[in-house]
C-alpha positions as a printed NumPy array, in Angstrom:
array([[-18.217,  -8.576,  20.062],
       [-16.303,  -7.059,  17.159],
       [-15.188,  -9.304,  14.339],
       [-11.499, -10.091,  14.309],
       [ -9.357, -11.698,  11.645],
       [ -6.154, -13.637,  11.418],
       [ -3.478, -12.492,   9.005],
       [ -4.414, -15.391,   6.73 ],
       [ -8.047, -14.258,   6.701],
       [ -7.012, -10.707,   5.844],
       [ -4.93 , -12.089,   3.006],
       [ -7.902, -14.027,   1.695],
       [-10.311, -11.088,   2.044],
       [ -8.006,  -8.609,   0.326],
       [ -6.491, -10.985,  -2.212],
       [ -3.028,  -9.861,  -1.144],
       [ -0.115, -12.113,  -0.208],
       [  0.787, -12.368,   3.486],
       [  4.161, -10.867,   2.664],
       [  2.567,  -7.738,   1.171],
       [  0.355,  -7.191,   4.22 ],
       [  3.345,  -7.631,   6.537],
       [  5.257,  -5.114,   4.405],
       [  2.403,  -2.596,   4.66 ],
       [  2.478,  -3.036,   8.451],
       [  6.276,  -2.64 ,   8.511],
       [  6.012,   0.621,   6.528],
       [  3.36 ,   1.954,   8.898],
       [  0.639,   1.955,   6.239],
       [ -1.421,  -0.454,   8.358],
       [ -1.563,  -0.514,  12.172],
       [  0.164,  -3.335,  14.021],
       [ -1.911,  -6.299,  15.212],
       [ -3.65 ,  -6.597,  18.545],
       [ -2.565,  -9.251,  21.008],
       [  0.686, -11.136,  21.207],
       [  2.469, -12.343,  18.137],
       [  1.22 , -15.914,  18.338],
       [ -2.4  , -14.863,  18.741],
       [ -2.361, -11.744,  16.599],
       [ -5.814, -10.497,  15.712],
       [ -6.82 ,  -7.824,  13.256],
       [-10.017,  -5.78 ,  13.247],
       [-12.26 ,  -4.213,  10.649],
       [-10.065,  -1.104,  10.945],
       [ -7.059,  -3.115,   9.752],
       [ -9.074,  -4.536,   6.855],
       [-10.211,  -1.029,   5.871],
       [ -6.625,   0.269,   6.018],
       [ -5.376,  -2.54 ,   3.781],
       [ -8.173,  -1.963,   1.277],
       [ -7.432,   1.773,   1.232],
       [ -3.721,   1.176,   0.615],
       [ -4.506,  -1.378,  -2.063],
       [ -6.918,   0.966,  -3.863],
       [ -4.335,   3.759,  -3.937],
       [ -1.543,   1.4  ,  -4.986],
       [ -3.724,  -0.003,  -7.773],
       [ -4.122,   3.568,  -9.069],
       [ -0.337,   3.818,  -9.297],
       [  0.235,   5.89 ,  -6.164],
       [  3.72 ,   5.203,  -4.743],
       [  3.786,   3.747,  -1.212],
       [  5.673,   6.744,   0.204],
       [  2.951,   9.049,  -1.137],
       [  0.26 ,   6.737,   0.298],
       [  1.935,   7.064,   3.704],
       [  1.859,  10.854,   3.376],
       [ -1.833,  10.785,   2.457],
       [ -2.676,   8.465,   5.351],
       [ -0.784,  10.719,   7.775],
       [ -2.566,  13.793,   6.432],
       [  0.504,  15.29 ,   4.779],
       [ -0.691,  16.914,   1.626],
       [  1.271,  19.077,  -0.702],
       [ -0.95 ,  21.048,  -2.995],
       [ -0.411,  20.451,  -6.68 ],
       [  1.229,  23.299,  -8.537],
       [ -1.251,  25.623, -10.206],
       [ -1.84 ,  24.749, -13.848],
       [  0.023,  26.836, -16.363],
       [ -2.077,  29.127, -18.486],
       [ -1.426,  31.007, -21.683],
       [  0.554,  34.132, -20.902],
       [  2.171,  32.776, -17.72 ],
       [  5.795,  33.751, -17.381],
       [  8.417,  31.544, -15.801],
       [ 12.152,  31.914, -15.523],
       [ 14.128,  28.914, -16.726],
       [ 17.789,  28.44 , -15.885],
       [ 19.81 ,  26.941, -18.691],
       [ 23.077,  25.272, -17.681],
       [ 25.667,  24.414, -20.317],
       [ 27.263,  21.047, -19.506],
       [ 29.074,  20.184, -22.76 ],
       [ 28.505,  20.359, -26.499],
       [ 25.049,  18.976, -27.049],
       [ 24.266,  18.714, -23.328],
       [ 22.25 ,  21.409, -21.591],
       [ 20.208,  21.346, -18.436],
       [ 16.993,  23.355, -18.282],
       [ 15.604,  24.064, -14.804],
       [ 12.801,  26.002, -13.228],
       [ 14.362,  26.539,  -9.787],
       [ 11.18 ,  28.044,  -8.365],
       [  9.027,  25.045,  -9.261],
       [ 11.783,  22.672,  -8.131],
       [ 12.027,  24.476,  -4.803],
       [ 15.741,  25.161,  -5.272],
       [ 17.051,  28.289,  -3.601],
       [ 20.236,  29.711,  -5.177],
       [ 22.657,  27.85 ,  -2.889],
       [ 20.977,  24.49 ,  -3.538],
       [ 20.833,  25.219,  -7.26 ],
       [ 24.583,  25.876,  -7.308],
       [ 25.232,  22.647,  -5.371],
       [ 22.998,  20.721,  -7.779],
       [ 24.827,  22.13 , -10.818],
       [ 28.23 ,  21.343,  -9.277],
       [ 27.092,  17.765,  -8.652],
       [ 25.835,  17.385, -12.227],
       [ 29.102,  18.762, -13.639],
       [ 31.154,  16.51 , -11.367],
       [ 29.162,  13.45 , -12.445],
       [ 29.498,  14.454, -16.092],
       [ 33.27 ,  14.688, -15.717],
       [ 33.37 ,  11.332, -13.92 ],
       [ 31.343,   9.652, -16.681],
       [ 33.603,  11.051, -19.398],
       [ 36.816,  10.246, -17.504],
       [ 35.954,   6.53 , -17.45 ],
       [ 36.113,   6.253, -21.246]])
């Protein structure tokens, strides 16, 4: 028979509060328990999932990124920049002393989204200055 654990035992084994484990389950980082709520049992698989999440979280990985990694969603890192690489930077004048420098390609902003972003920034800038 496979070993099963209560939530309290998982908490003790992983040195995580019950609340944190429940939160991981709620976010879908750890599978839900087996059995009904009153007699919930967790398996070695659950323990392994919690330990994996904890290891990644301890390295500073955000929980939303951990969920992506667990679900197999990987976005490749951008290639490292090397001497001689050329990139086009958009420079947006906001006000005296305030400029916005963007690399739309790296940010994944097509022209229409870039224009919307700039309009939003300008609108927020005006709103901030109007409240003075």
